[in-house]
C-alpha angles and dihedrals in degrees: 000000000000119000096027133065114287095210141005109288132138114263120244116304114225087249090053092049092051093045093051092046092053097041089092085077089070111100116221092200127214139191125239091251094050133081113268111239132191116266108277139210136180124238132186108233123199113236130178121269090210103098095225094046091042089056088054094047093047089048092054092048092048089096086072131059105272105200097182144313143229108219091189093053096036095232134132119199107222128190111208145153122259093250091055091056094083089046090057093046091050088056090068099251122137115229141183134184110281120229086223088079088084086069091063089060099058119113093205141014093238114227097339113140115268119205093260092050092052088056094046090048093048090051092046092052096047090051090049093051109029097158094053102040141058118187120212135185105217099181150327129253126229090269093051098255116146120242108208140194127201116210113208121198145105083254106027095175096048105103091180090090130073112276126210125192134207120184133178142192107030080151114056100219095054094094099161090063092070090048091056092051096044089050088051088059094054094046094052096043096045092044096054107111092006104059111055095208095046088046088053095050093048091047094052105024145035122238116201119197126193106179098179122031092167112040096154091058092045092052087058088052091053090050092061110279096116098180095045105136107168138060126263102274110155132208127179091357097305132099111244098154129209124247099244093203092060093049104074112112097235104098093345108181090349106132107017091269093132135033135250088207109101091206090057118100089230094050104154096203135251092290141353115294091359092144129086094224091055091050091051094053092046093050090048093054094042090053100037099037101206123200096212141010145188117202106198119223136159146255136027106050096253141142112213133185135177141334115050093186118072098222092055114096118211109219091195095049094126090057093049090047093050096050091040093052089054093049090049090051088054107039119089119220128216092271091056094253130126129217093035104103111108113245126206149071123315094253092047093054107018126356141302114293121186129192095029124157094237092057093050093044094052098041100037101031106020092239121156094237123191133174121210119200104202129204128017135262094276092059099039122175098323114035122178103288092210094053104032113022098081093036093052098045095047092048092052090060093086091061102046091041090050090054092051093050093047092046096054100032103075140007138070138310138174148149121245119216116202140127090230099052092148090065095046117114132156144197125214126207138174115237118215124169086344095305121121121220116188118231095238099022143284095277104120093196088073111093118253115243124273120223117271091247138021087250094065104262116163125197133161132170110226143166119250114283147081117310142173131217115204113194128197136188104218103316096335120099110227111166145010123202123194119204146161128234115207126199113282094001134109107216107224110208090186115206117001113200118203 
């Protein structure tokens, strides 16, 4: 369908043409340390509302920087250089000037958190609530900025509790995501001893918050590069950046869901887990062993779950769908409505994405890992802080509170007793009509799970049904335990002697 409109949409208005023609006057500013980029503009591109044709449209658009989409409106917001505009038009897409261009003209990001303010705020919370928090530096960026995590619990150092992780800002320009996680810290800490449900959560579980995975990239955004997405990886003396959320080792570069071009916004890095930010998150998950996670992104009003490659089957799909549907029913969109977020995998809703944190967390650590795309296309990455910050963070409460509830309400737990706890691992499988289906799949090259604590604590969120736990010491199978999960109950296996 190249060379002609792909779907019914009005041709350019004279105003749109004029705006697009003069858009080259918009400066996409850079710092001296960063790679100079062409002047950019943002356009709204009409895409099909038919799921199959939409996939093809987004695949064709993937050579450009896709900022976000609206599935209901059939629109994608694309950032491109002026020279690429004619190329996009020649591909047969219909385009109009995007309202998000106004965000490129801002001199400041208003009161959105800077990297130093994140650290100051986390330190202040830790000092104000010393009995409920533990502040950890989990890594350091290429530019020597600390990446920090705040553990929130009535016993923050007690790993013999189910742990739930929330992280934000893998992508530097997605400034609202940090606000969501920082707000979460305030709600949890202020609610302890006041709100019975929050008190119960913090008395029985641990919540870990990483508000800013990519502070180097975010600093570039605050210095004027509004559309900067990646970290601050350098090559040949220039800052190109790596897309941290294409740098995880699981499915790294597996399905054309990232780029080998270091100038591309989805550059996956010179090798898997090459980046300090990726290493920091991997180390955190390996040490803290969470049961579930939300990674916050923007924008498109979506709830995403593994896998990012179309060919990969998710054996726990029904569990992800069930929890995701509850999150969808409780999150409020920019229009003030519930049950409108799109729910599915990246290939179903957007495009293939390989090397993501959600895929690594699920396959390698058994984490029920979701990604939330907050805000709609009219707000973009950097909505007015004064108008949208408080509205957005409050409306997101329904989703993350739902994840905590669902994580803790039903599944299995137990305590392994063994003199060789450091060598203990396990696999979990659902048993249906005598057939076993592994939690993360039948690929035995995937590592079995470690226990949730060094003391041998086991916890998994599951749907009702019949299951089997298979324990090993090193590479040697040692014990199998069959059990039943009932609706709304956590089955306690008690002490498991190996």
